[in-house]
N, C-alpha and C positions, 0 to 999 in steps of 0.2 A: 098583098097581105103583110101586115106589120110583123116584124120579127119579135119573137118572144124572148124575154130576159131570162136566160138560163141560170142566172145566179140565184134565183128563187125557185128552181125547178122542183116539182113534186117527186116523191120517191117512185122509182120504177116498179112495175108489177113483178111479183115473184115469178110468175110464169115466163115473163120476158127474160129475166135474169137467168133462170134455169135453162131455158132454151138456148140462150146465147152461150152459156158456159159449157154446155154438153159436148161440143166437138173437141174440147180440150182433153176429154177422157181418152178417146182412142189415139189422139196424136201423142199424148204423153206415154201411153202404153207402148207405142211405137218408138218414141224418142228415148225412153229409158234404156232399152237394150242396145240402141244404136251407140250410145256413149259408154255404157257400163259393160255390156257383154260382147258386143260385136268386135271391138278392137282386139280384145284378148282372144276371141274365137278365131278370127282370121290370122292373127299373129302366131298363136300357139297351136290351136287344134288343127288348123288347116296348113300350118307351117310356112306362112308367108314371111314371118319375121317381124320384130318390133319396128325396125327402121323403115322397112317398106310400107307397112301399114300406116305408120305415123306420117310418112311423106304423102301417101295417097290421100289420106283424110284431110291433110292440110291443102294439098293441091286441088282437091275437088271443090274447095271453097272459092277458088279463083272465079269460077263461073257465077257465083252468087254476087260478085261485084257488078255484074251486068244484069243478071236476071232479077235481083231484088229491086233495084231502082226502076227497072223497066215495068215490072208488074205494079209497083207502087204508083208510078206516074199514070199508067194506063187505067188502073182502077180508080184513080182520082178523076180522070177526065172523060172516060167513056161511059156514057149513061145508057141504060136500056130500060125497057118497060118493067124489068124485074129489079131495078136498082143498080148501084155501082159495084157493090161488094159481093152480092150473091152469085152472079154468073161465074166469077173467077173461082169461087170455092167449088161450085158444081163441076167446072171444067177440070180443075186440078185433082179431083178425087179419083177418077179412074187411073191416071198416071201414078198417083201415090200408091194405090192399091197394087198395081202390077209390079212396080219397081220394088216395093217393100217385100213382096213375096220372093222375087228372085234374089234380093239382097240377103234376106234372113234365112232363106232355104236354098243355099247354093248346092250345086252338084259337086261331084268329086273332081279334083284336078283343076280347080279354078285358080286364077292368078291375079296379079295386080291390076291388069286391064279389066277383068270382070268386076272387081271391087270398085274400081274408079268409075266405070261406065254406069253401073246400076246405082252407085251412090249419087252421081250427078243427076241421074233421072229422078231419083227420089227427092233430091233437093229442089229440083224444078217443080215437081208436083207439090211438094210441101210449101214452096214459096207462093204458088198460086192459091193455096188454101190459107196460109197463116198471115201473110202480109195484109190482104183485104180483111181477114178475120179480126186481127188486132186493131186495124184502123177503124173498122166497124164499131168495135167496143168503145173507142174513144169518142165516137160521134153519137152514141146512144143518149148521153147526157152531157151538158156543159157545166154542171155544178161541181165544184172542187171536191167535196166530200162524197157526192154520189158517184163520181168516177172511181173513187177507191172502192166503193161497194160493187160496181160493175166488175172491176178487175178481181175483187175478192171471190166472186162467184166463179169467174173463169179459172182462177188459180186453185180454188177448192177442188174442182174437177181435175186439175193438174195433179194435185196431191193424191186424190183418190186413184188416179191412174198410176202414180208412182207406187202407192201401197199395193195395188193389184199386181204390178210387175214384180214387186219384192216378194209377194206371196207365191207367185208363179215360180220364182227362183227357188224359194224354200221347198215347194212341193217336188220340183224336179231335181233339186240339189245340184249335183255335179254335171248333169247332162245338159250342157249349154246348147247343143244342137236342137234338142227337143224343146227347150225353153224358147228358142228363137222361132221354131216352127209353130208352136202354139200361139206365140205372140202374133205371128203373121195371120193366123186363122182368126184370132180375135179382132184384129184391125180390119180385115176384109169384111167382117160382118158388121161391126159397130160404126166404122167411119162413115159409110154412106147413110146409115140411119140417122146418126147425130147431125150430119150436115143437112139432111132433109128437114129435120125438126127445126133447126136454126133458121133455115131459109123460109120455112112456113110461118114461124111465129115471131120473128124479130124484125122490126121495121128497118128498112134500108133507105137512108136519106138520099135524095137526088142531089146532084151538084147544084150550087146556087148561082154561080156566075160562069160566063164563058171564059175559058182559060186556054192559053197557048201551050201546046204540048212540046216541051223541049227539055233536054237534059241540062242545058245551061241554066235555065230558070230554076230548075229543081236544085242544082248545085248552089246557085246564088241564094236560094231560100235558106238552105242549111248553113251556109257561111255567115249569113247576116243575123242568125238567131243565136246569140251568145249563150243564153241560158240553156238552149238545147245542146250546144256543143259541150258545155260543162257537164250536163246531165248524162249525155251519151258516153262521154269519156269516163265518168265515174261508173256507169253501168258496164262498160267494156272491162274496166279493171276488176270490178267485182265479179263479173261473169268469168273472167280469166282465173280469178282466185277460186271460184267454184269449180271450174273445169278441171283443174289438176286433181283434186280429190275424186271427182266423178270418174275420170279416166283411169286413175291408179288405184281405185278402191279395192278391186279384186286382188290385184298383185300385193298390195300392202297387207291386207287381212290374211292372205294365204301364206306369204313369204315371211313377213316380219312378225306377225302375231301367231302364226301356225294354227289359225282357227279353221274349223270345218265349215261346210256350206250352210249348216243349220244356224250357226252363230252369225255367219255373214248375213243371212236373211233376217235374223232378229235385229241386227244393227240397222239394216236398211229400213225395216218396218218401223222401228222406234223413231228413226230420223224423220220419216214422212208423216207418221202419226202426230208427232209433236209439232211439225209444221202446220198440219191441218188444225190442230187444237189452238195454235197460237194466232190464227188469222183474226178472230174477233177481238183479241187483246190488242193487236197492232192497229186495227181500225179505230177502236175507241181511243187509243193513245194518240193516234195521228189527228183526230178531231180536236184534241186538247192542245197538242204541242206543234202540229204541222207535220206534213209527210216527210220532208227532208230531214228534220231533226230526229224523228223516230227511226227512220231508216239508218241514219248514222249510229244511233244507239244500238240497233240490232246488230250492225256490223262490228261494233266494239264488243258486244257480248260474245259473238262468234270467235273473234280473235282471242279474247281472254281465256277461252276454254281450249281452242284448237291448238294454241301455241305449245301445249304440253304433250301433244300426240307423239313427237319424235322420241320421247322418253320411254314409250311403250315398247315392249318386246314380247317374246314368246310367252304365252299364257295370260296376256293382259287384255284379251278381247273384251272382257266385262268392263274394263276401264274405258275402252273405246265406245262401248255401248252407252255408258254413263255420259261421256262427252257428247255423243250423238244426240242425246236427249236435249241438251242445251243448244247445240249448234242447229239442230232441227227446229227448235223454237225460233231461232233467229231467221231461219230460212223462210218462214211465213211472211216476214216483212220484206225480204228480198223479192219474193214473188208478187206481192200485192202492191207495194207502194211505188217502185220505180215506173211501172207502166202507167199508173194513174198520174204521176208527175209528167210523164211524156205527153199525155193528152193536154195537160195544162200549158206546156211550152208551145204546143202547136197553135193554141189560141193566140199567142203573141204574133205568130206569122199571119194568121187570118186578120188580125187587127191592122197590121202594117200594110198588107198587100191585097186585102179583100178577096182572098182565094182560100178555098178549102183544100189543102194539100196534105191531108192526114196520111194518105198512103205513102207519099214520098218520105215523110219523117219516120214512119214505121218501117220503111224499107231500110233506111240507114240503121235504125234500131236493130232490125233483124240481122243485118250484116255484122254489126258489132257482137251480137250474141253468137252467131255461127262461127265467126272468125275466132272469137275467144276460145270456144270449145275445140275448134280444130287446132289452134295454136297450142293448147294444152297437150294434145296428143303429139303434134308435130315437134314440140320442144322436148317433152318428157321421154318419149320412146327412143329417139336417137341418143339422148344422154344416157339412158339405161343401157343401150346397146354399146355405147362407147366405154362404159365402166364394166363391160362384160357380164351384164346381168343374165342369169340363167333361168330358163322357164321351169326347171324342175325344182320343187320345194326342197330346201336343204343343201342345194349345190352352190349357193351364193356366198361369197366372202363378206366379212363385216362392212367393207367399204361400199360394196354394191347395195347392201341393205340400208346403210346410212344415206346413200344418195337417194334411194327410193323414199325414205322417211322425210328427207329435206324437200324433195319435190312434192310429196303428198301434203305436207303441213306447213313448213316454214315459208316456202315460196307463196302459197295462198295468203298467208297473214301479211306479207309485205305488200301484195297487191291490194288487199282490203284496206290497209292503212292509207295507201295513196288515194283510194276512193273516198275514204272518210274525210281526208283533207280537202278534197274537191267539193264535197257536199255540205260541209259544216256551215258555211255562210251562203248557202244557195239563196238567190234573191227572190224567187217567185213563191210568195206565201199565199195563204188562203185569201187574205184581204186584197193583195195585188191581183190575184187571178179573178176575183169577183169584180174588181174595177175594170179589168180587161173585158170581161163578158158584158158589162154594162155599156162600155164604149162600142163594142161590136153591135149590140142590140140597138144603140142609138143611131149608128151609121146605117144599119138595116132599115130603120124607120125612116130616116132621111131619104135613102135611096128609093124606098117604096113610095114616099110622098112625091118625089121628083119625077117618077115615071108617068108618062101621059096616059090618061084613061081612054081606052079604045072602045067606042060605042058598038 
């Protein structure tokens, strides 16, 4: 069968896009407390300390350096009657459910080993779901702009999940333990349902060519793809920039601004709602000016407003809410455009090597995201402990509060500026990606014509 030229691909059906995006809802409802509530809960409420929690969260990511590429390679190469991506999501769901319950609903007297063990277990289950899931999204369409549409549906559910988690925090206010318990209950119910819907209604492409299963070939593929290296470096820096505010948000709002939990929830809600509202805007803009240029514009917007945050102090929570409206608007581009660009750079590898190794590239992408978020906690918490940051509001000296403000806002701006510099002249445009897809289609047609016809 001749290959189809995806450069002129038709729009995907709405039901397909909705079914594909749905699993992002429970995974985000789970992810939000993991990075916003869980570190503070274990460090302060359970008394493990900022330094230990930061070290555990960073150390738990070491396993991802093995598990993420392994799952990516296997999901690329192992074909089943149900496809390549679906079986991994189905297998990872029970592990994610069990580990998330024990992690979010711990008993009394737990220590660092408990946190480390169940965090690693959750990361393994999450890897089995999310690496194939993200690679799957990149394969649904080969069209430059249609890929942005696929990621937009996925990230819309991400934002709805974030808003849901923020509302949950608002309702329960200061009871972090209850917020985590209800989060676990929601995930236990919704994750298997959403995965089942995606598996039922989203097509899963089989592998097209016989491929050799080796880590060395996967590593060589990443090393030879210069646009991918540039993109993933920018994504890592931007994710690290986002990781510091995510990790330190509760501490900054409570200690520096002296705001209550109701205002905290208003700020979070405004941030995610504006990101949700902004998605159509960034999609339209990316069609006009290109995904990489629009992403850099969004990062510049975020820096222009977030740079003023260290000037805020007690009673200035409303100013942070105002700033969050603009930075949340920029978040929409952060969520939608880089993954769509990731799918484009994978096409370059397919053209050069005649292999579909989407899972491998998304595994590296996943490691960059996870490592950036873990590094944020692994760097910020020990520094705060070093400056003698106190967990009781009102007990901190001005130097400790200034350190928190710098880590929360100045450090992220520095990392975003570095990401902007990498992406400003990114070489893979819509025209070049369309040319790559045409060349892939032409090679597929030649390969198909060269195959002998078996009577």
